[in-house]
N, C-alpha and C positions, 0 to 999 in steps of 0.2 A: 371356442368358449365365448359366451355372450353374457352381458350384464344381467339380463332378465333371468337367466338360469340361476345366477348367484342370489339374486333377490328372492327368488322362489325358495331356495334352500334356507335362507335366513328366516323366512316366515315358517317354513317347515320345522326349523330348529325350535322356534318359540312354542310349538305344539308338543315338544319333547322335553321341555323344562317345566317341572311340576313344583307347586307350592305345598303339596302334601305328598307323602311317599306313595308312589303308584304301586300297583300289583306287579307290573313287569319289572325285570331286572333294571336297577338304577343305581346311581352313585350320589351320595349326599354331599353337598357343598355347604360347609358351615363357615360363616365369616362375620366379623364385627360390622355393625352399621356405623359408618364413620361419624355421623352427626349425632348419634345417641350413645354416650359413653357406656362401655361394658355390656351393651346389648348385642346379642348375636342373632343371626337369622339363618334358616335352612332352606335350601332349594335342592331339587333332585334332577339330575340329568339322566335320562334313560340311556340304555346302551345305544339305541338308535340315535339319540341326541349326540352322544360322543362320536359316533360314526359320521353324523352330519357335520360336526365341527371339522373333522378330518377332510370330508368332501369339500367343504368351503375353503379349507386351506389349499387343497390341490387345485380347485377351480380358480382361486385367486392367483396362484402361480401361473396357471395357463392363460388367464385373462390379462394380467399385467406383467409385461416383460421385466419391469423393474423389480419384481418380486421373485424372479426365476431362481435366484441363489438362496432362497429361504428354506428353512428346515420345516417339513410338514408337521412334525411332532411339536416343535416350538410354536408354530402358528396355531395349532389346535388348542394348546394351552392358553394362548393369548385370547383367542375367540371366547373360550369359556370364561376367562377373567373379565372380558368386556361386558358380558351379560350380568356378571355379578356386580359390576360397577354401575351399570345404567338402570338396574331394576328398580331403584328408588328415585329415578329421575322423572319428575312429573311431566316433562316434555314427551317422554316415551310411554310412560305407563300411568295407570290410575293407581297411585301409590296406596291410597286407603284400602282398596280392595286387595292389594297384595299383602299389606300388613295384617289385615284381618283374615287372610287366606280364604276369602269368600269364593274365589275362583280356583279351579283345579290347576289350570295351565296358565303360564304367563301370556300366552297368545290371547286369552280371553280378557286380559287386563291391559291390552294395548290402548293407549289414549284414543278415545272415540273421535277426537278432533283431527286425528291423522288418518289419511287413507293408508291402507295396508302397504301399498307400493311405496308411498312417501316414507313410512316408518322404516321399511327395509332399506330404502336408499340412504336414509340418514345413518342407519346402523352400519351400512357398507362403508360410508365415508369414514366412520370411526375405525372400523376394521382395517381399512386400507392404510390409514394414518399410523395405527399401532403396529401393523405388520412391517411397514416401511421403517419405523423407528427401531425395530428389532435387528435390522441389517446394519452392519458396520463395515468400515474399510479395514482390510487385513493385509498384512505382508507375511509371506511364508518363505522361509529360508531352507535350502537343501544343499549340503556340501558336495563339492565335486573334487575329491582328492585326485592328484596326479594330472590335473588339467590346469593349464596356464592360459590366461587370456587377458586382454585389456577389459576394463569395465565398460559396459555398454547397456543403455536402456533401449529396448526394441519398441517398435511402434505396433506391436501386436500381442494379444493375449496377456497384457500386463506383465510381461517377462523382462528380466534383466540378468546380465552376467556381471558379477562384481569381483574384482581382485580384492582379496581380503585386506590388503594393505593400502588400498586406495582411499586415503582419508577424505579427499574432496567429494568423491562419489558417496561415501558413507555419510558425510554430513548432510547431503541432500536427502538421503533416505530418512535420517534422524529428524530432519525438519518436518517430514510428513508423519512420522511415527515417533513422537518425543520420548516414549518409554524406552526406546533403544539407547538412550544416553547411558543406561546401566548395563549395556551388553557389549562384549568385546568380539568383533568379527574375526580378528586374527587368531584368537584362541578358541572361538566358538563357545563362549560361556559368559555367564553374567559376571560383571566386574567383581562383585563381592563373593563369588562362589569359587570353590577350589576346582570343581570339574563339572562336566555335563555329559550328555550322551555322545557328544562329538569330541570329547577330550582325547580319545586314542587316535584320532585322525588329524592330519594337518590340512585344514580347510583353505587351500590356496585360492580356491575360487568358490563363489556361492552362486547357485541358481536361485533366482528370486522371482516370486509371483505376487503381484498386488491385485487384490480382488475384493469386491463388495459382496456381502451376504451374511448368513448366519455362520457361526464359528465352524461347525463340523462340515457343512455343505461347502463352505469356501475352501477348506483344506482338501476335501475330496475332489473338487473341480480343479483346484490348483495342481493337485497330483496328476490329473489327466492331462492338463496343459503342459506340465513339465515332461511327462512321458512322451507326448507328441513331439516336443522340442528335441528331446534326446534321441528319439527314433529318427527324426529328420536330420539332426546334426551328424549322428554317427553314420547314417546312410550316405551322406555327402562325403564323408571322410573315408569311407570303407574302401573305395577303389585304390586309394593311395596307401592306406594303412589297414590292411585286412586283419592285423593283429588286435584291432580295437575291440573285437567281439570276444577275445579270449579272457577268461576269468583267472585272477590270481587267487591265492589262498587267504587273502585278507577277509575280515568279516564284512558282511553286507551292511549297508546303512539303510535302515527302514524308518528313521525318524526325521521329523522336520521341526523347526522352531517357528512359532506363530505368535504374532502380537498385533493388537489393534491400534487404531490411530488415537485412542484414548491415552492421555498422559499417564494414567494410573493402571494401564493394562498390565496384566501378568504375562510372564513368558511361558508359553504352552509348548512342551515337548511331546508331540503326539505321533503315533504311527501313521505314516503316509504311504508305506510300501517302498520297495526298492526302485528308485528312479534311475540310478546308475550302478551297474555291476562293479565289483572290485577290479579295476583295470590292471592288466599285466604290463602295460607300457605307459610311458608319459606322453601326454598329448598337448600340443600347443595349438590353440585356435587362432588361425591367421585371419587377416583382413579379407583375404580372398575367400576363405571358407565362410566367414560371416556374411559376405556379400551374396554368396550363392544361396545360403540358407534364407537370408532376407528376401531375395528374389522369389524363392519358392513360396514363402508366406504371402508375398504380394500377389502372386499368381493365384494362390488359394483363395484369397479374399475376393478375387474377381470371378471365381469359378462357380458354376452351378453344383459342382461336386465337392463343395467345401466339407461337408460331413463325412463323405467317403474318404477324403484325404486325411482328415483328422483321425478317423478310426484306423485307417491303414497304418499311419505313423505310430499310433499307440500300440498296435499289435506287433509291429516290427520291434518296438522297444521291449514288449513282453517276450518276444522270441530271443532277443539278445540277453535279457536278464535271467531267463529260466535256466535251470541247472541240468535237467535230463535231456537226452537227445529227442525223445518223443515229445516232450513239452515244447522244446524249441521248434521242432519240425511243424507241429500242429499250429502254433501261433504264427509262424511265418506264412503258413498256408492260409490261415484265417485272414491275414493282412491282404493277401491277394484276392480273397473272396470279398473283403471290405472294399477294395479298390475297384474291382471289375465284376464281381459276381452278380448274376441275375437269377431270380427264382425259376426253378425248373430246368435251367441250363447252365449250371455252375461251371462245369468243365469247359463248355464251348465259349462262354463269356470271358473266362479267365484267359484262355488261349488267345482269343481275339484281342483282349485288352493288353496282354503282355506283348503281343506282336506289334501293337501300335506304338509301344514305348521302346521296343528293341528289335530292330530289323534283322539282327543276327540270331534271333531266338529260335531254338530247336523245339518245334511243336511236339515231336514224339517224346521229348524229355518230360514236358509238363503232363502229358497223358499218363506216363508211368508214375510220375510223382502223385498225380491225382489218384491213381490206383492204390498206391501205398497209403495215402491219406485215408481212403475208404476202408482199407483193411485195418488200419490202426484204430479208426473210430468205431467200426462195426465188429471188432473182435477177431478179425481174420489173422491179425498179428499183434503181438504184445510189444515188440521192439522192432526197430528198423532192421537189425541184423538177422531176425528170424523171419522176415518177410520172404516168401517163396521166390520173389522176383529179384532179390538183392544181387545175386551173383551175375545174372544176365545183365542187370542194370550196370553194374560196375564194369563188366567186360565190354558192353556196348558203348558206354559213354566215357569210360576211363575216369570216372568221378564217383562221388558219394551223394546220395539223395539230400541229406541235411545241408551239405555245403551248397548244392545246386539251388535248393529252394530258398536258402538264405541269400545267395547271389541275386536270384530273380526278384525276390521281395524287395530288397534294398535298392536295386537298380530301377525297378518299377516305380518305387516311391520317389526317387530322385527325378525321374523323367516323366512323372505322371501328367504334368500340365503341358508337355510338349505335344501330346496327342490332340490337344484341343485348339 
């Protein structure tokens, strides 16, 4: 994306904002003129104009990495508001012609002393400033029942693990997000409240993500970063504790708590999805495990396959948290595709990639797993157990396809950077 394309869209937008109601589909904006009490003014955005506002939002996010966590719909509304605010600014427009509605479109009322590119550039500076002001620093909390760990702030993805009773660590977080003075991490609720969505759980440990952006996009991206972390963490633990993938009958936790750095920020309990499944066993995160996970992240940040590793870890997490065998199987297989797959030769590239991370890997096993995946996706089978090759598979390998694809996916993720 380049600046000239954005400037062109800004000028195109002025041709789709009318001072009189146009014949084409449009939306009237009525607002008070700030310097003339009780006097209002109408302008009309065409449907094309609304679409252009959205395009400028997307282009801004692509052009400026500082805006990457912005919400397109929020940005669109801000851009519309900017034109409402500057339409009576004599630096930008011939205000007299606008008030008298002598011209049809605001494009025709742009100040004649301004070159069109200069006008668009000045407006872009305002847009960029207002979009940046819309972004805030957020902290998102997700409880990890049955997990014990020391508190630790990682050097990646804005993540931390916090022992809910670690007062010193908590005070450091409150220093950055002062509204948290009114929240109790031990009980997972506001100090003045009787309960919250976390009240039925004992939040011994919190997974925390600090991120900048708009409220909804920040929570969405924090959720993905948390999934990546849990997928990576459990994959490193899986060899010693295979029971970590088993689900208990406790309720799933699909909500997070979110607050901004504003001292008056409200506590937002919103759906983020299941980050950690209900564990069947207790887990203690040791220093050794944390070091292994940290080294994996360090290697990822040095790798050209950064995005592949992130997606692979997220899909491992999806595989762990899903409930049905088919969902689990397909998500584990998708993680292998994310790590190793190539267009047009998915099977071959996965076999090659897994072989690089596991010298004891059985190529015939992945070929049959790929066949099962194809049958499940294309309708040849509805369940693993009604796959026509299941009996032969179990007799030949003395194992079960879901267990095998889970083993392969988690081991491939752990050893992913050893191939490089």
